[in-house]
Backbone as numpy.savetxt, mean C-alpha at the origin, in Angstrom:
# Nx Ny Nz CAx CAy CAz Cx Cy Cz
-16.56 0.48 19.20 -15.43 0.45 19.51 -15.02 -0.83 20.55
-14.36 -1.55 19.86 -13.91 -2.96 20.81 -13.07 -2.65 22.27
-13.55 -3.42 23.22 -13.06 -3.12 24.39 -11.90 -4.66 24.59
-11.19 -4.73 25.37 -10.44 -6.28 25.56 -9.37 -6.42 25.04
-8.20 -7.01 24.36 -7.22 -6.94 23.84 -7.33 -8.06 22.37
-8.55 -7.85 21.89 -8.50 -8.31 20.32 -7.69 -7.17 19.38
-7.08 -8.16 18.75 -6.01 -7.61 17.67 -6.28 -6.42 16.60
-5.41 -5.29 16.29 -6.09 -4.52 15.20 -5.66 -4.74 14.20
-6.29 -4.53 13.25 -6.66 -5.41 12.03 -6.33 -3.94 10.79
-5.17 -4.80 10.18 -4.46 -4.18 9.33 -5.05 -4.08 7.96
-5.13 -3.71 6.66 -5.74 -3.74 5.55 -4.13 -3.41 4.89
-3.19 -4.06 4.39 -1.86 -3.60 3.63 -2.61 -3.76 1.93
-2.24 -2.52 1.28 -2.52 -2.58 0.03 -1.11 -2.40 -0.81
-0.72 -2.99 -1.97 0.49 -2.54 -2.62 0.19 -2.27 -4.01
0.74 -1.22 -4.35 0.84 -0.65 -6.03 0.67 -1.44 -6.79
1.73 -2.42 -6.56 2.86 -3.25 -7.75 1.89 -4.74 -7.57
1.19 -4.88 -8.95 0.85 -6.61 -9.11 1.82 -7.09 -9.03
2.87 -7.40 -9.50 4.02 -8.14 -9.81 4.39 -9.01 -8.73
4.59 -10.32 -8.71 4.75 -11.04 -7.89 6.07 -11.01 -7.19
7.13 -10.90 -7.88 8.21 -10.67 -7.14 8.51 -9.09 -6.87
7.58 -7.86 -7.10 7.63 -6.80 -6.50 8.25 -6.37 -5.07
9.26 -5.63 -5.22 9.96 -5.29 -4.04 8.81 -4.74 -2.72
7.57 -3.90 -3.53 6.88 -3.94 -2.48 5.58 -4.21 -2.13
5.47 -5.50 -2.80 4.74 -6.63 -2.28 5.50 -7.49 -1.17
7.05 -7.72 -0.97 7.73 -8.00 -0.47 8.19 -7.41 0.75
7.68 -5.69 0.88 7.65 -5.23 2.30 6.22 -5.67 2.85
5.42 -5.60 1.98 4.09 -6.42 2.93 4.32 -7.79 3.29
4.79 -8.50 2.58 5.34 -9.80 3.23 5.84 -10.04 4.64
6.92 -9.03 4.38 7.84 -9.28 5.71 7.14 -8.23 6.57
6.10 -7.73 6.31 5.36 -6.64 7.54 4.58 -7.93 7.99
3.81 -8.74 7.15 3.09 -9.71 8.07 4.19 -10.79 8.82
5.27 -10.91 8.37 6.15 -11.92 9.41 6.37 -11.01 10.64
6.85 -10.18 10.31 7.01 -9.57 11.54 6.28 -9.39 12.84
5.13 -9.17 12.53 3.67 -8.97 13.09 3.61 -10.31 14.03
3.54 -11.40 13.07 2.87 -13.19 13.58 4.35 -13.16 14.25
5.52 -12.67 14.12 6.85 -13.37 14.95 7.10 -12.38 16.15
6.80 -11.49 15.74 7.33 -10.33 16.99 6.44 -9.16 17.58
5.59 -8.77 17.35 4.57 -7.63 17.38 2.96 -8.28 18.51
2.34 -8.16 19.12 1.32 -8.61 19.71 0.56 -7.68 19.65
-0.99 -8.42 18.99 -2.32 -7.19 18.78 -2.09 -6.62 17.53
-1.73 -6.91 17.00 -1.60 -6.70 15.50 -1.98 -7.26 14.24
-2.61 -7.57 13.56 -2.86 -8.35 12.60 -2.98 -7.47 10.83
-2.00 -8.15 10.04 -2.48 -7.30 9.20 -2.82 -8.56 7.60
-3.66 -8.14 6.97 -3.99 -8.91 5.55 -3.97 -8.07 4.50
-2.88 -8.55 3.45 -2.47 -8.32 2.45 -3.98 -8.57 1.67
-4.56 -7.17 0.86 -5.74 -6.97 -0.01 -5.67 -7.20 -1.13
-5.35 -7.75 -1.93 -5.40 -7.92 -3.62 -6.22 -7.12 -4.74
-5.62 -6.34 -5.03 -6.51 -5.34 -6.08 -6.03 -5.77 -7.14
-5.78 -6.90 -7.75 -5.92 -6.63 -9.31 -7.12 -6.97 -9.50
-8.23 -7.85 -8.96 -9.79 -8.11 -9.57 -10.32 -6.73 -9.90
-9.74 -5.23 -9.22 -10.57 -4.39 -9.59 -10.95 -3.78 -11.20
-11.81 -3.80 -10.77 -11.69 -3.14 -12.68 -11.51 -1.91 -12.38
-11.39 -0.88 -14.10 -10.77 0.46 -14.08 -12.27 1.11 -13.83
-11.54 1.78 -12.95 -12.71 2.91 -12.40 -13.89 3.23 -13.32
-15.20 3.02 -13.22 -16.18 3.69 -14.28 -17.34 3.21 -13.58
-17.43 5.08 -13.20 -18.82 5.09 -12.56 -20.19 4.31 -13.24
-20.28 3.85 -14.40 -21.47 3.40 -14.73 -21.52 2.16 -14.48
-20.68 1.35 -13.59 -20.63 0.28 -12.89 -21.17 0.37 -11.54
-21.96 1.59 -11.10 -22.64 1.83 -10.00 -23.73 1.94 -10.48
-24.73 1.05 -9.93 -25.78 1.00 -10.03 -27.21 1.17 -8.86
-27.75 1.96 -8.70 -28.31 2.32 -7.28 -27.98 2.29 -6.08
-26.52 2.80 -5.98 -25.74 2.65 -4.99 -24.95 1.46 -4.81
-24.75 0.89 -5.51 -23.97 -0.32 -5.29 -22.90 -0.36 -6.44
-22.09 -1.44 -5.97 -21.06 -1.39 -7.11 -20.99 -3.07 -7.61
-19.86 -3.58 -8.29 -19.58 -4.80 -8.90 -19.43 -5.55 -7.68
-19.12 -7.15 -7.65 -19.12 -7.64 -6.19 -17.62 -8.05 -5.87
-16.17 -7.46 -6.74 -15.38 -7.45 -6.46 -15.32 -5.81 -5.63
-15.52 -5.10 -6.49 -15.31 -3.52 -5.39 -16.27 -3.75 -4.20
-17.41 -4.10 -4.41 -18.45 -4.59 -3.24 -17.09 -5.04 -1.44
-16.52 -5.92 -2.07 -15.60 -7.15 -1.12 -14.70 -5.98 -0.60
-14.12 -5.19 -1.82 -12.76 -4.48 -1.62 -12.94 -3.53 -0.51
-14.21 -2.94 -0.46 -14.43 -1.65 0.04 -14.72 -2.11 1.71
-15.50 -3.49 1.55 -15.81 -3.97 2.60 -14.78 -4.17 3.60
-13.50 -4.60 3.16 -12.76 -4.85 3.91 -11.86 -3.90 4.16
-11.80 -2.80 3.79 -11.37 -1.38 3.94 -12.36 -0.79 5.10
-13.10 -1.00 5.02 -14.62 -0.38 6.08 -13.89 -1.11 7.24
-13.59 -2.58 7.40 -13.36 -3.28 8.52 -12.38 -2.95 9.67
-11.24 -2.52 8.42 -10.05 -2.09 8.89 -10.03 -1.37 10.11
-9.17 -1.31 11.05 -8.63 -0.57 12.25 -7.54 0.72 11.41
-6.59 0.71 10.50 -5.70 0.74 9.79 -5.20 0.31 8.57
-4.49 1.20 7.64 -4.05 1.11 6.56 -2.80 0.98 6.07
-2.09 -0.24 5.66 -0.69 0.17 5.23 -0.60 -0.18 4.00
-0.35 1.30 3.23 0.25 0.98 1.86 1.42 1.09 1.49
2.14 -0.13 0.63 2.90 -0.23 0.09 3.05 0.52 -1.59
3.90 1.51 -1.48 3.64 2.51 -2.69 4.89 2.62 -3.51
4.95 2.33 -4.90 5.87 1.92 -5.52 5.64 3.89 -6.15
6.98 3.85 -6.68 7.06 5.26 -7.45 6.85 5.62 -8.87
6.82 6.53 -9.66 6.21 6.10 -10.92 6.48 7.58 -11.68
7.32 8.32 -12.16 7.03 9.93 -12.31 7.20 11.22 -11.33
7.68 10.41 -10.06 7.83 11.72 -8.53 6.19 11.04 -7.97
5.62 9.92 -8.93 3.93 10.04 -8.07 3.90 8.76 -7.96
2.94 8.46 -7.30 1.87 6.95 -7.23 0.82 6.31 -7.87
0.77 7.70 -9.02 -0.44 7.10 -9.99 -0.23 7.87 -11.23
-1.06 7.43 -12.46 -0.60 7.76 -13.75 -0.69 6.77 -14.54
-0.81 7.48 -15.75 -0.87 6.44 -16.99 0.87 6.04 -17.55
1.41 4.83 -16.89 2.16 4.90 -16.91 2.97 4.70 -18.04
2.26 3.99 -18.97 2.94 3.68 -20.09 3.08 4.87 -20.92
2.15 5.55 -21.20 2.26 6.90 -21.97 3.49 8.18 -21.19
3.51 8.23 -19.94 4.14 8.92 -19.24 5.42 8.52 -18.71
5.91 7.26 -18.62 7.23 6.96 -18.42 7.71 6.89 -19.43
7.56 6.14 -20.76 7.90 5.10 -21.68 7.87 6.15 -22.91
6.71 6.75 -22.89 6.51 7.59 -24.24 4.92 6.84 -24.85
4.60 7.16 -26.07 3.54 6.39 -26.76 3.57 5.17 -26.89
4.66 4.74 -27.59 4.54 3.38 -27.95 4.82 1.98 -27.16
4.03 1.10 -26.55 3.78 0.17 -25.86 5.34 -0.67 -26.52
6.15 -0.92 -24.90 7.29 -2.21 -25.55 6.84 -3.35 -25.53
7.64 -4.33 -26.79 7.26 -5.18 -27.13 8.53 -5.86 -27.74
8.96 -7.21 -27.27 8.49 -7.87 -26.11 8.73 -6.97 -24.84
8.10 -7.45 -23.52 7.87 -6.86 -22.23 9.48 -6.44 -21.65
9.65 -5.51 -21.13 10.52 -5.27 -20.54 11.13 -6.69 -19.43
12.24 -7.15 -19.53 12.82 -7.84 -18.77 13.59 -7.47 -17.59
13.68 -6.31 -17.31 14.41 -6.13 -16.28 14.03 -5.56 -14.57
14.45 -5.79 -14.11 13.63 -5.71 -12.43 13.50 -4.10 -11.92
14.48 -3.48 -12.06 14.30 -1.86 -11.93 13.17 -1.40 -12.58
12.74 -2.03 -13.37 11.67 -1.30 -14.27 9.80 -1.57 -13.49
9.97 -2.76 -13.62 8.70 -3.61 -13.35 7.49 -2.84 -12.26
8.12 -2.01 -10.94 7.34 -1.61 -10.07 7.21 -0.24 -10.58
7.85 -0.01 -11.40 7.29 1.32 -12.32 6.59 1.34 -13.42
6.36 0.32 -13.80 5.48 -0.22 -15.01 3.85 -0.42 -14.37
3.90 -0.59 -12.68 2.83 -1.21 -12.07 1.77 -0.09 -10.89
1.87 1.03 -11.52 1.63 1.94 -10.34 -0.13 2.06 -10.58
-0.73 2.27 -11.53 -1.83 2.46 -12.07 -2.90 2.01 -11.03
-2.56 0.57 -10.76 -3.64 0.05 -9.81 -4.05 0.63 -8.47
-3.00 1.10 -8.16 -3.11 2.13 -6.41 -4.08 2.64 -6.77
-4.03 3.66 -7.45 -4.84 4.94 -7.79 -6.35 4.40 -8.10
-6.17 3.39 -8.63 -7.60 3.25 -9.24 -8.42 2.46 -8.19
-7.72 1.82 -7.28 -8.26 1.06 -5.71 -8.68 2.61 -4.82
-7.69 3.38 -5.04 -8.00 4.60 -3.82 -9.50 5.31 -4.30
-9.22 5.20 -5.82 -10.57 6.17 -6.05 -11.76 5.26 -5.61
-11.57 3.89 -6.21 -13.37 3.04 -5.87 -13.53 2.85 -4.30
-12.11 3.14 -3.34 -12.96 3.33 -2.04 -13.55 4.37 -1.41
-12.99 5.48 -2.42 -13.51 6.99 -2.18 -14.63 7.07 -2.67
-15.47 6.30 -3.53 -16.67 6.39 -3.73 -17.65 6.61 -2.50
-18.70 7.25 -2.98 -19.82 7.43 -1.51 -19.98 5.92 -1.28
-20.32 5.78 0.22 -19.34 6.76 1.35 -17.62 6.01 1.25
-16.97 7.27 1.43 -15.95 7.05 1.57 -15.17 6.20 2.51
-14.95 5.08 2.28 -14.77 3.71 3.57 -13.73 4.02 3.85
-12.09 5.05 3.41 -11.17 5.10 4.09 -11.34 6.41 5.23
-12.55 7.03 5.24 -12.26 8.35 6.40 -11.81 7.86 7.76
-11.36 8.86 8.48 -10.66 8.59 9.69 -10.06 7.89 10.02
-9.20 6.60 8.86 -8.60 5.77 9.10 -7.21 6.13 9.40
-6.46 5.76 10.60 -4.95 5.75 10.84 -4.31 5.20 9.37
-2.82 5.72 9.06 -2.38 4.63 7.84 -0.73 5.10 7.82
-0.03 4.05 7.63 1.03 4.39 7.05 1.47 3.51 5.67
2.75 4.20 5.25 3.22 4.27 3.97 4.41 3.55 3.79
4.80 2.51 3.29 6.34 1.86 3.14 6.12 1.89 1.25
8.12 2.11 1.62 8.14 2.01 -0.49 9.58 1.52 -1.04
10.01 0.83 -1.74 10.68 0.24 -2.42 11.08 1.07 -3.82
12.43 1.52 -3.86 12.77 1.78 -5.65 13.88 2.18 -5.44
14.43 3.18 -7.18 15.39 3.48 -7.02 15.57 4.52 -6.20
16.91 5.55 -6.29 16.76 6.89 -5.85 16.45 7.08 -4.25
15.65 7.51 -4.55 15.12 8.10 -3.17 14.15 6.88 -2.34
14.43 6.20 -2.99 13.33 4.64 -2.50 12.33 4.68 -2.47
11.22 5.46 -3.25 9.71 5.51 -3.70 9.13 6.76 -2.67
10.38 7.90 -2.05 9.58 8.84 -1.32 8.94 9.78 -1.99
8.89 10.10 -3.24 8.40 11.01 -3.31 7.00 10.96 -4.06
6.62 9.36 -4.23 5.34 8.67 -4.03 4.45 8.83 -2.97
5.29 8.86 -1.16 4.61 8.64 -0.49 4.24 10.20 0.08
5.02 11.11 -0.25 4.73 12.43 -0.53 3.27 13.06 -1.10
3.28 12.34 -2.42 2.14 12.39 -3.47 0.76 11.91 -2.33
1.21 10.57 -2.01 -0.15 9.65 -1.42 -0.85 10.15 -0.30
0.27 11.37 0.31 0.29 11.66 2.11 -1.05 13.00 1.33
-0.49 13.67 0.29 -1.83 14.83 -0.18 -2.96 14.25 -0.37
-2.94 13.26 -1.23 -4.45 13.00 -1.58 -5.04 12.44 -0.31
-4.26 11.75 0.72 -4.87 11.32 2.00 -5.48 12.54 2.31
-5.27 13.50 2.52 -6.25 14.94 2.99 -7.13 14.94 2.39
-7.69 14.61 1.47 -9.01 14.66 1.19 -9.74 13.45 1.23
-9.13 12.61 1.31 -9.41 11.00 1.85 -9.69 10.96 3.32
-9.21 12.06 4.06 -9.33 12.12 5.62 -8.82 10.73 6.02
-7.70 10.69 5.81 -6.74 9.47 6.22 -5.76 10.38 7.23
-5.31 9.65 8.02 -4.12 10.08 9.42 -3.34 9.44 9.25
-2.81 9.37 8.17 -0.76 9.66 8.20 0.03 9.35 9.58
0.82 8.73 9.89 1.59 8.49 11.06 2.91 9.09 10.47
3.95 10.21 11.11 4.74 10.95 10.45 5.92 10.70 11.01
6.02 9.46 11.84 7.75 8.97 12.03 7.29 7.53 12.94
8.21 6.72 12.47 9.33 6.77 11.20 8.66 6.95 10.27
9.80 7.08 8.95 8.85 6.73 7.59 10.20 5.53 7.05
9.44 4.92 5.92 10.30 4.14 5.42 10.34 4.28 4.02
11.89 4.36 3.74 12.24 4.68 1.88 13.22 3.47 1.76
12.83 2.45 1.10 14.24 1.52 0.69 14.65 1.83 -0.71
15.75 2.08 -0.83 16.88 2.36 -1.91 17.07 0.95 -2.09
16.19 0.24 -3.01 16.39 -0.99 -3.38 17.64 -1.41 -3.73
18.38 -0.98 -5.08 19.35 -1.28 -5.94 20.62 -0.85 -5.23
20.60 -0.45 -3.60 21.75 0.57 -3.25 22.30 -1.07 -2.39
24.00 -1.21 -2.09 24.09 -2.16 -1.33 23.76 -2.05 -0.21
24.06 -3.02 0.92 23.92 -4.34 0.71 22.51 -4.68 -0.05
22.63 -5.53 -0.61 21.27 -6.17 -0.98 20.18 -6.42 -0.41
19.05 -5.84 -0.66 17.86 -5.29 -0.11 16.74 -6.58 0.24
16.42 -7.18 -1.25 15.78 -8.24 -1.91 16.44 -9.68 -2.47
15.59 -10.44 -2.10 16.25 -11.66 -2.65 15.69 -11.74 -4.64
15.72 -13.00 -5.27 15.11 -12.71 -6.79 13.76 -13.20 -6.87
13.20 -13.43 -5.39 11.51 -13.69 -4.87 10.93 -12.01 -4.70
11.84 -11.41 -4.62 11.40 -9.67 -3.76 10.80 -9.78 -2.42
11.68 -10.97 -1.64 11.71 -10.96 -0.51 12.80 -9.90 0.39
12.03 -9.48 1.24 12.88 -8.64 2.56 14.11 -9.45 3.09
15.58 -9.12 3.03 16.30 -9.90 3.06 17.22 -8.84 4.06
17.41 -7.78 4.02 17.97 -7.06 4.82 17.48 -6.58 6.52
18.37 -7.16 7.22 17.95 -7.20 8.92 17.51 -5.60 9.43
18.72 -4.71 9.09 18.13 -3.27 9.42 17.26 -2.88 8.58
16.85 -3.11 7.29 15.28 -2.35 7.04 14.37 -3.31 7.94
14.14 -4.39 8.39 13.32 -5.30 8.99 13.16 -4.67 9.99
14.36 -3.65 10.87 13.56 -3.55 11.67 13.14 -1.85 11.96
13.09 -1.74 10.59 12.90 0.27 11.14 11.25 -0.28 10.07
11.36 -1.66 9.92 9.68 -1.87 9.41 8.80 -2.43 10.31
9.44 -2.54 11.57 8.61 -3.09 12.97 9.02 -1.74 13.84
9.42 -1.03 13.46 9.33 0.08 14.75 7.73 1.12 13.84
7.88 0.73 12.60 6.86 1.45 11.86 6.05 1.04 12.10
5.38 -0.52 12.32 4.26 -1.07 12.24 3.92 -0.72 13.53
5.08 -0.53 14.91 4.80 -0.40 16.24 4.23 0.70 16.35
4.76 1.80 15.80 4.40 3.68 15.46 2.59 3.72 14.84
2.44 2.43 13.79 1.22 2.45 13.41 -0.17 1.81 14.62
0.62 1.01 15.12 -0.24 0.15 15.93 -0.39 0.93 17.22
0.36 1.89 17.81 0.12 3.10 18.93 -0.70 3.65 18.63
-0.32 4.49 16.93 -1.27 6.16 16.77 -2.46 5.40 16.71
-2.90 4.16 16.03 -4.29 3.33 15.83 -4.85 3.25 17.08
-4.59 2.99 18.06 -4.83 3.05 19.36 -4.89 4.12 20.33
-4.15 4.96 19.86 -4.61 6.43 20.33 -5.65 7.25 19.95
-5.84 6.95 18.42 -6.92 7.72 17.96 -8.54 6.66 17.97
-8.28 5.79 18.94 -9.04 4.98 19.53 -10.09 4.52 17.87
-9.36 3.80 17.04 -9.66 3.53 15.91 -9.75 1.56 16.01
-10.38 1.40 17.26 -10.39 -0.55 16.91 -11.55 -0.76 16.66
-11.94 -1.23 15.81 -13.71 -1.66 15.62 -13.90 -2.60 16.52
-15.11 -2.94 16.66 -15.64 -4.24 16.83 -15.67 -5.87 16.58
């Protein structure tokens, strides 16, 4: 454990790979909030798009492919985790094309922003599973979840992710929670997926402050 005033390192992971995803926008905003108004916390967005689908045949004598090793190392080095979790079928994971739209793929691709985050969900579960392979690098880390979407704002995905976190030995903050109803007025995001709602930004700041305090309280500050 580190002493002194070294910043807490937060690994931020988004379950959507789409550049203009609202959930990716929440992570970008979290980084901006920390840079502008919260001392002692540093967020790095960890890109999960290079990760291959989980296949234990890729594990050779306890080692993993370079992309997996790099990802696992970043999670292990982090003091805490920030998840941005889209929702699909009341969950954060699944074979999305089969489950949500049926067995026939859409061609050409759907061009409605409402659906894109729903189509991008499987990468998060894949990343979680890779990092949970022995040794589980999620273990004993504080964590927080944010989400944006229709209806409940991704809330069901958060509660399902919390269930998975029990096995992973993650310690989620309970308050505050942040579910962003992305399609309700006033407008929450611009066309590039950037968060523009000042009230949501303030709620995001309070969540980050809670994660920071919880991380320090658990003594999970790495050297």
